[in-house]
N, C-alpha and C positions, 0 to 999 in steps of 0.2 A: 419337576419340582414346582410346586405352587407357592406363590408369594402374594400376599395381600398388603395393600397400602391404603390407609384411610386418613382423611384430613377434613377439615371444615373451614368455611369462610363465610363472612357476612354477605348475603345476597343484596346487591344494591337496589334491585327493583322492589323487593318485598320487605327488606329490612330484617328478614329472618335468617337463621343459620342454614346454610346449604352444606350438606354432607356429600362427600365423594368417596368412592371405593374403586380401586383399580386392582385387578388380579391378573397375574401373569401365569399362564399355563402353557408350557412349551414355548412356541414363538409368538403366540397371540396374547393380546391384552383384552380384558373385559372391563369396561369402565361404566360405572353406574353413578347416578346422582339422585338426591332427594332433598326436599325441604324438611325442616324439623316437624312441621305440622302434617306432612304427608305420610301415609302409612306404607305406600309402595315406592319401590326404586324404579327409575326410568333409565333406559339405555339410550343416550343421545346418539342419533345417527344422522349425519356424521358428527363426530366428537368435535366440539368447538375448540379453536386454537387456545383460548384462555385456560381451558381445563387441561389440555396437554402440556402447556407451559407450567401450570401449577403442579402437575404430576412430576415434570422434569425437576422443578425446584425441590419438591419433596425428596426425590431420589438423590439429588445432589447432596442434600443434607445427610441422608442416610449413607451415601457413599463416603462422605467425609468421616463418618464414624465406623466405616468398614462393615456396614450392615447389608449392603447390596453390591453385586459385582458391577464392574465398569460396563459390561455388555448390556446391562439393563438401561444405563444412561444412553448408550448408542442406539438401542432399539426405540426408546421414546423419542430421541432426537430425530430419527427417521420419520416417526409419526408427525412430529412438529413441522418438519420441512414439507411433508406431504400436505399438511394443512395450510401451508403458506408462511410458516414461521422461519426463523433463522437457526441454523445448526450451531451448537456450542461445543460438541464433543466429536472428535475424530474417530472414525472406525479403525480399530487396531489392525484389521485385515487389509485395509487399503494402504496402510503405511508399512506393512511387512515386506521387506526386500526379497523374500524367497519366491 
């Protein structure tokens, strides 16, 4: 199942709008970014922590409206912790007593 999430924020360095696109396919995430004035999308490698935290915030809002499953939050949380951030969502498998 492919899901796409898009959002934009004001870029502090340039003062322009920066657009973000995150797509989930299977277990992997494809994250792209561009400025409004750019024609092409870039794949940041590695993805900066602030982008991952912003994606997590977007997914939290969608989860509250029942538009994404909880495991998407957990998957992005793992990416955030791998980038040096703090986890906010527990993995349901880790807490399962079976």
